[in-house]
Structure formats: structure tokens, C-alpha cells
C-alpha positions in Angstrom: 28.7 1.1 32.1 27.4 1.7 28.7 24.8 -0.5 27.0 26.0 -2.3 24.0 24.4 -2.8 20.6 24.3 -6.6 21.2 22.3 -6.1 24.4 19.8 -3.7 22.7 19.5 -6.0 19.7 18.8 -9.0 22.0 16.1 -7.0 23.8 14.5 -5.9 20.6 14.6 -9.4 19.1 12.9 -10.8 22.2 10.2 -8.2 22.1 9.7 -8.7 18.3 9.9 -12.5 18.4 7.9 -12.9 21.6 10.4 -15.3 23.3 14.1 -15.7 24.1 14.2 -18.8 21.9 12.8 -17.0 18.9 15.3 -14.1 19.4 18.2 -16.6 19.6 17.2 -18.2 16.4 16.7 -14.9 14.6 20.1 -13.6 15.8 21.9 -16.9 15.4 22.9 -17.0 19.0 22.2 -19.4 21.9 19.3 -19.0 24.2 21.7 -18.6 27.2 23.6 -15.9 25.3 20.4 -13.9 24.7 19.4 -14.4 28.3 22.8 -13.2 29.6 22.6 -10.1 27.3 19.2 -9.2 28.7 20.5 -9.7 32.3 23.4 -7.4 31.6 21.1 -4.7 30.1 18.8 -4.9 33.1 21.7 -4.6 35.5 23.1 -1.6 33.6 19.8 0.1 33.5 19.0 -0.9 37.1 15.5 -2.1 36.3 13.6 -5.1 35.2 12.6 -4.9 31.6 10.9 -8.3 31.3 9.3 -10.9 33.5 10.5 -14.2 32.2 9.2 -17.6 33.2 9.6 -21.0 31.5 6.2 -20.5 29.8 6.0 -16.8 28.9 7.9 -13.5 28.5 6.1 -10.3 29.5 7.3 -6.7 29.3 7.3 -4.8 32.5 6.1 -1.2 32.6 9.7 0.0 32.3 10.3 -2.4 29.4 7.3 -0.9 27.5 8.7 2.6 27.9 
């Protein structure tokens, strides 16, 4: 499966904004929509790009690359 522009935009917005909530506000989407886009991207790339908890979002080594 190919990655979509929406998935890449969601990932970039989370990295730039520092949180899924900030990315959702910036892109005019829901928090769950951003989270699902990140999940799809990670499944397609077969790697974990971010460690997400309720309190923080942190890039993994793969996500930094």
C-alpha cells in the first residue's frame, strides 16, 4: 500500500505541533482522525514512528529518520 499525503501531513503536523491535539487543530481535523492516520502510516511502513501516551508524544529513532 502507498502512503497518502493526508498521512504524511498528519505526521508532519504532530512533529511540528508537538501533540496530536495541536496537529488536529492545525489541520482542522479530529484528534481521532489524526491518530488513525498515524496508525495507518505506521502499519504501511511496518514501524513505530512515535511513542504516544496520554501525556506526551515522542519520536522513535525511526521517526526521527
